[in-house]
N, C-alpha and C positions, 0 to 999 in steps of 0.2 A: 092496575095499568100503570099507575105513576110508578110503582116500585120496579116494575119490568123496563120502563124507560130509563130509570136512574141506572139499573145494573148495566144495560147496553151501552150507554155513554161511558160508564166507568171502565168497562172493557175496552172501547176504542180509544179512551185517554190513556191506558196503560200500554196498549199496542202502540199508540203514536210515540209515547215516551220512550219505549224500547227501540223503536226504529230510530229515533233520533240519536239515542246513545250509541248505537250500532254504527251510524253514519260518521259520527263525531270520531269514535276510535278507528275507523277504516281510514278517515281522512287523515288522521295523525300517522297511521302506519304508511299510507302512501307518501306522505310529506317527508317522512324521515327515511325512506328507503334509500336515498342517496348517501346516507350516514352509515348504512348497514356495511360490515366487513366483507372484503371479498372472499368468495369461498376458497378454502385451503384446498391444496393440490391432492389432500387425502380425504376422503368422504367415508364414514363409518356406515357400513351396512347398505348404502344406497348405490355404490358402485358408480356414481357419476363422475365423468372426467374432469380433471382440473380444467378452469377458465383459460381461454387462449390469451397469452399475453404477447404484446409486441415486441419485436427485436429488430433493433437497427443493425442494418448491414452497411458496413463502410467499404468502398471499393477505391483502389487507388490505380493510377495511370504509372506509377513508378515505384519502386521499393522492392522490398523482400516479398511481398505477398501480391504483386501485381502480375500481369500476363508478361511484362518485360523480363521477370525473374524465371519465365517458365523455359527460356531458351538456355543454351549451354552456358554456364558460369564461366566468366572471364576474369581471372584474378588480375589482370592487367587492365581492367576496364573500369576502375575507380579513380576519379580525379583528385580524390583526396589523398591518394598515394603518389600524385605525380611527381613529388620530389622527396627523396627518403630523408629521414631526420637524423642520419648518422653525423658525427662530428667529423669536419674536414679541416685539415691544415690550411693556412692560408699564407703559406711561405715561398709560392713559386714566383720566380722573377723571369718574365719572358724575354727579357735581355739575355738571359743566359741559354735559352732554349725555346723551342716551340711547344704548345700545350697539344695534348694528345686526347681524342674522343673516340670511344669504342662504341659500336652500335650492335645491340642484339635483337635479331628479329625473333620474338618470342614464340611465335606460331608458325614457324617454317614446317613442321611436319603436318600441319592440317590445311596448308595455304592453297594446296592444288596449283592451278596455273598461276596464281599470284605470287608465287615463290620464283618463278622463272626471271623476273628482272632482277632480284636481288642476287641470285646465282651468277648470273651473267654480267653483272655490274663490275666495273674495274675497281670500285671501292672494296676494302677489305671486311665485308660484313661478318659477324658471327651469327650462326643461325642455330637455334634450339629444336629440338626434335625430342618428342616424349616417347618412352616405349610402347604406350598405347595407341600412339597414331597408326594409321594404315600403312603398311609397308614401310615401318620405321627404318628398318637396317637398310633397305635399298635407297631410301630417301637420304640417309646419312651419307652412305657411301657415294652417292652422285654428287652431293655438296662437297664431300672431301676432295673428289676427282676434279671438281671444278676450281679448286684451290682455295675453298673457304674453310673457316673453322667451325666445326660443330660441338655444341654442348648439349647435353642430356638435361632435358626438363625432368628433374627426379623427385619433385616435392610429392608426388602421389604414386611411388612405386617402390619396387623392392631392389636391393643391392644386386640381386643376380640379374634382373633385367636391365639394370645401368650398365652391368659389365658387358652385356651383349652388344650394346651401342658404342661402348668404348673399345671394343675390339673391332668395330665396323669403322673406326677412325674417329670417333669423338674424342675431344680432347679435355674436357672437363664436365662439370655439372652446373645447373642453375637450379638454386633450391631456396625453399623458404619454409624452414622447420623451427621447432624449439631445440634447445640443446640437446637434450636426450636423443630425440629421434635423428637429428642431424649427426650425432656422434655415432649412432647405431649404422647410419647410412654410410658414413665415411669409412668406418672401419671395414666395411664389408666390400669396398671397391678399390681399385689401384691406387696407391698412395702417390702416384705422379700425376693423378688427375687434379687440375686446378678446381677451384671452388668458386663459384659466383653466388653472392648472397643476394636474392632478389628482393628481400626486404619488403614482403607484403603482408606482415601481421605484427600486432603488438608483441606477440610471445616469441617473434622470431630471434633466434639466437645463434644462428649458422656460424657468425664470427667467432663466438666463445670456443665452438666445437672444433672449427678450423684450426684456430690458433693453438688449442691443447693438443692436437694431432699433427701440428706442424705442416699444415697444407697451405698451399699458395692460394691467397684469398683476394677476390675483388668484391666490391659492394656496388649494386646498381644505385645509380643517383638520380634519374629521371625517366619517367615513362612519357614519350612524346605525344603519344596519341590515345590517351584513356578516353578522349571525346573525339569520335570521327569527324573533326571539324578542321578545315583547313588553316583558319586564323589560329585556333588552339594549338595545332601542331606547330605552326611557325613559332609562336611565343614560347612554347616549351623547349623548342631547339635552341632558341636565343638564351632561354635560361641555362641549358646545358652548356653552351659557349661561356657563359659568364662564370660558371662553376670552373671549367677547365682553365679559364684565363687567371682565376684566383688560386687554384689549387695545383694545377699542372694537368690534371687528368680529370674525365667525367665518362662515365658508362650509361649510354642511354638504351632502353628498351622500347621497341616500337613492333607494330604488327605488320604483317606482309600485305599491305593495302596500296593500291596504285596510288591513292592521294599521299600516303606516307612516303611512298618511293619518291615521288615526284618532289615533294618538300625537302626529303634528305638530298637529293640531288642538288637543289638550289643552295641548300645550307652548306654543304661540302665546298662550294666555291665562295661562299661568304667567309666560312670559318678559315679557309686557306688564307683569304685576304687579311683576316684579323690574327693571324698568328697561331692557327690551331689546325692539325690535321686529323682525318679520319684513319685509324689504325685498327689492326687485329687485336682483339681482346688481349692476346698473351704477348703483345709487344707493348702494352703500357708500361712495363717496368723497364724496357730498353731505352 
């Protein structure tokens, strides 16, 4: 009887020892689970999907990846391009004559009713029409009939399409291209058409192409309303006046907006008092 009892308790002791050992190993496994490596994207044989990983999505209210950028791109809407970086002579003496400022309405062909005040104004605005604008040829013809100068916005088109607008009465081209593409464009159009360098890109070298082909060249100085803000427009127009007073001439690019038109009308009076006149683009050299 005593032997049976001893055997029984021996079995109980061994079982308890095994249970304690198993619990200890299990506890260590659970405690170290946080240090186990994350499952790889590829599992051999088990076909399990890779673990879901968090991805941060950054949204912007402005910039190239914002909703703002979803609208039509406006190359004249960048304030960083407000004043072109070209070298300007500072030899003009206002005692000998009056400074001259030419104004180019850069979106005339897309302005719709907003174009009318500029066309009917007594000021000699120059108006830009792109071949891709709706009814571009009739728009150009109506502007010419009103006694205003038309230039072709030619940065994103072909010589053939530019020629169509030149035949409708346009006098020159407004363009921002590198030298190779500018050369190709100018070689394909009437050599009597003058060239306006819009100066909108770092690789812009319209001037080199125009000089090499002996074309009459103008360079844009100021974009007055890259920001659609009245105070900003007034400031940039004053900047244009300062350039004209220092160098003799200035070329201003502006949009066909009511606010811009009103600012220009006020500016023309001020400029006149300060020794500068608003003139047609092709009168800058006269």
